[in-house]
C-alpha positions, -999 to +999 in steps of 0.1 A: +000+000-001+028+025+010+046+016-023+015+023-044+011+055-025+046+066-034+040+058-070+008+076-071+025+107-055+055+104-077+031+102-107+009+133-099+040+154-091+052+147-126+021+154-141+016+185-122+050+197-130+043+192-168+009+209-164+026+239-146+053+240-173+027+238-202+006+265-187+037+286-184+045+280-220+010+290-234+013+323-213+044+334-229+042+352-261+076+353-274+104+328-272+134+309-284+149+277-277+185+292-285+198+327-289+215+319-324+185+327-343+181+360-323+215+375-328+226+365-293+254+384-274+281+369-259+304+376-228+337+370-244+332+373-280+333+335-287+320+326-320+286+306-324+299+277-343+282+247-361+306+221-347+303+185-363+299+170-328+271+169-304+263+189-272+286+171-250+318+184-273+341+210-263+334+234-290+299+234-281+303+238-249+326+270-253+302+288-274+268+279-258+284+287-222+297+322-233+260+334-245+244+361-225+211+345-209+180+360-194+177+350-156+149+349-133+171+369-108+187+400-119+218+402-094+236+433-107+264+434-082+274+397-092+274+407-132+294+439-125+320+418-105+322+393-131+326+419-160+365+422-157+369+385-158+349+384-192+368+413-205+399+395-199+388+363-215+378+383-245+411+400-247+430+366-244+409+355-273+415+385-293+454+385-288+461+350-286+432+330-303+427+311-269+392+302-255+386+291-220+356+281-201+353+269-167+322+252-149+314+233-120+281+211-121+264+191-095+235+163-096+217+147-069+191+117-075+167+098-054+151+065-067+115+054-054+125+016-055+162-002-055+175-035-049+202-015-033+210+023-031+182+047-035+201+078-034+232+092-051+250+126-057+279+138-074+299+168-086+320+179-118+345+206-121+358+212-157+383+235-176+382+232-213+395+256-242+402+260-278+434+276-290+435+289-327+470+281-338+466+281-375+448+304-397+434+325-369+407+347-382+399+328-412+375+298-423+406+275-424+416+277-387+435+249-372+427+245-334+439+227-303+412+217-278+412+200-243+391+193-215+403+186-178+380+176-153+376+161-118+347+140-109+337+129-075+308+118-054+289+142-031+282+123+005+267+091-010+280+059-016+275+057-054+276+085-079+243+094-102+259+073-129+253+040-111+218+047-096+198+032-122+216+000-123+207-004-086+172-011-097+179-030-130+178-003-158+201-007-188+205+029-190+221+054-167+200+080-151+228+103-143+249+105-175+282+124-169+283+124-131+307+095-122+336+096-095+367+087-115+386+118-100+411+137-121+413+130-160+422+147-192+394+138-212+402+155-244+435+167-264+427+170-300+436+189-333+408+201-354+415+215-387+391+232-412+397+234-450+381+246-481+365+277-465+353+254-436+337+231-459+360+202-449+369+193-415+389+166-396+400+158-361+424+134-343+434+129-309+418+118-275+380+123-284+346+110-276+330+083-299+294+090-281+290+126-288+296+127-326+268+105-338+230+102-335+228+134-313+204+162-309+202+197-294+193+184-260+217+155-258+242+174-233+241+158-198+250+193-185+222+212-203+196+187-215+183+153-205+202+132-179+192+098-188+215+081-213+185+067-232+172+103-240+204+115-255+210+091-285+205+057-296+217+029-275+218+007-303+252+017-312+285+010-292+298+036-266+333+033-263+352+056-236+372+087-248+400+075-265+423+078-297+403+085-328+399+106-357+372+119-381+364+137-411+333+160-420+325+171-456+300+196-468+286+183-500+265+209-515+243+237-495+224+213-472+242+176-474+271+168-447+290+135-447+308+127-411+330+096-408+351+085-379+372+058-365+377+050-328+394+028-304+369+001-296+385-006-264+388+029-252+384+042-214+380+078-206+406+074-175+426+046-192+462+053-209+449+051-244+482+033-256+472+003-234+444-004-260+451+010-291+475-019-300+449-044-303+436-027-334+400-032-327+380-003-339+346+013-340+339+027-375+309+051-384+299+071-413+266+094-409+249+111-436+232+145-425+208+167-444+203+201-429+169+218-445+178+252-433+209+276-428+239+267-410+232+290-380+201+266-373+219+234-379+218+221-343+180+218-344+171+214-381+186+180-391+180+146-401+208+121-396+214+083-409+244+065-393+259+032-404+286+016-380+307-014-376+327-026-347+355-052-348+353-082-326+368-073-290+387-102-284+397-099-246+360-087-238+346-117-255+323-093-278+319-105-315+319-083-345+289-061-347+272-037-371+239-016-371+223+016-382+208+047-363+187+077-376+176+110-358+158+139-369+146+174-353+132+207-365+128+239-345+094+257-349+087+295-344+123+295-325+103+278-295+093+240-303+116+214-312+101+179-316+127+153-323+131+115-327+159+087-328+163+051-329+184+024-343+190-013-347+220-036-344+227-071-351+255-080-327+265-078-290+286-046-291+258-023-279+235-023-250+203-027-270+193-045-304+169-020-311+154+014-297+129+043-305+128+075-285+106+107-293+107+140-277+098+178-274+121+205-263+102+240-256+120+275-251+107+303-231+105+339-235+139+356-240+138+392-247+158+390-276+184+368-259+191+333-253+164+309-237+159+317-200+142+285-197+139+251-216+116+224-210+125+188-223+100+157-224+109+123-241+099+088-237+112+057-254+113+020-258+145-002-259+150-040-265+181-051-247+209-071-266+215-094-237+194-126-237+170-129-211+161-094-203+130-077-211+118-047-231+122-013-210+104+019-214+121+052-202+107+087-198+121+121-186+108+156-177+131+183-171+130+220-168+160+241-169+160+277-158+186+304-154+183+314-118+211+337-123+228+345-156+255+319-146+237+296-126+212+271-143+191+250-121+174+218-136+148+196-117+137+165-135+115+135-131+124+101-148+102+071-150+112+035-158+087+010-167+097-027-165+135-024-157+152-047-180+172-066-155+148-066-125+116-086-133+103-079-100+097-044-104+071-030-128+079+009-123+107+032-107+106+068-107+139+090-102+136+126-088+167+149-100+181+183-090+209+195-113+229+228-108+254+242-130+279+275-125+297+286-158+322+317-157 
């Protein structure tokens, strides 16, 4: 009886939050999901780029975190105090070509049911940058990008990245919030050629954030559950040595191809695994129906991938296909859909399908002060004996202060794949992010 009561309360809370946000959205008369279309202003003059990778990439973070955003509270003293800092960053960029971004984010989660732990918390501090070293000020720039971070738990026995596995879910409820300590998670060279129509990258990079992503894929600014970020029917090796190219073929078509160490681990020594010569290879065809400044939101993607057999891990050769599509309507509404299918054991799922909606709020000609995201999906696990799982998430990210975003969210997992005794689990989350 108590369990049913808890479920009922959690369900009513989620419905109530959705109704409140929907009412707020209908009451607003103007709005944009992003500031690019509204001529967004920036703090340090960082370029608003159209990178090949998704929302978890360094290039994306640098530009998005530099946008001036509408906030609920207007703390003039704090803004005045930070002006010299951003003025210094702007001069540094103008004089040397170096962009820098600092952020600290924390996440706390609680699950309604669990076979083990029910609470998890962690924090993540990071420094990242991009240094234009060749062709600065031109379209054929060559730059070095890097990210240094520290992840740690926050007073609980496990971090949010592990919480969902406590109740049998195949997907993490707290993506990006683990506890591996200090690590350099990216160092790479990015080069643009042919007036920016051809790009390549090589170094220690992510194989996850490059393919089958959408504008709300970032675990720092968007959905927290891995299943809502991109298809889990494709492999997800850690950040390791890899390379990729992107070529613009005509006004609306882009092809992105890459090769990545299939055994890579984010915190490991990349030289320990690259010698096995076991790779994850991908090619993604992209159609952008609108102009480059809207490529983040208006896109159709089709990915074909193949992964070599991983001998030591006992994973056979695998291949598959994924797709993703989204479009921004009236600078406010962004429906999206993605999914995929694989024929091997290299990925968590054989098949999945996810649909969702992003909604931007009144912005006064500046970047969105609030973003609502809601998504739901189905997944068929690759491992035999596990049942199909249904996952959903609702979040609302609002700028409490210009450099402080708060994101409450509710997740619901129906039929956790590895827990046949549980029908439904709710996860409540609160994320805070400071950028400067």
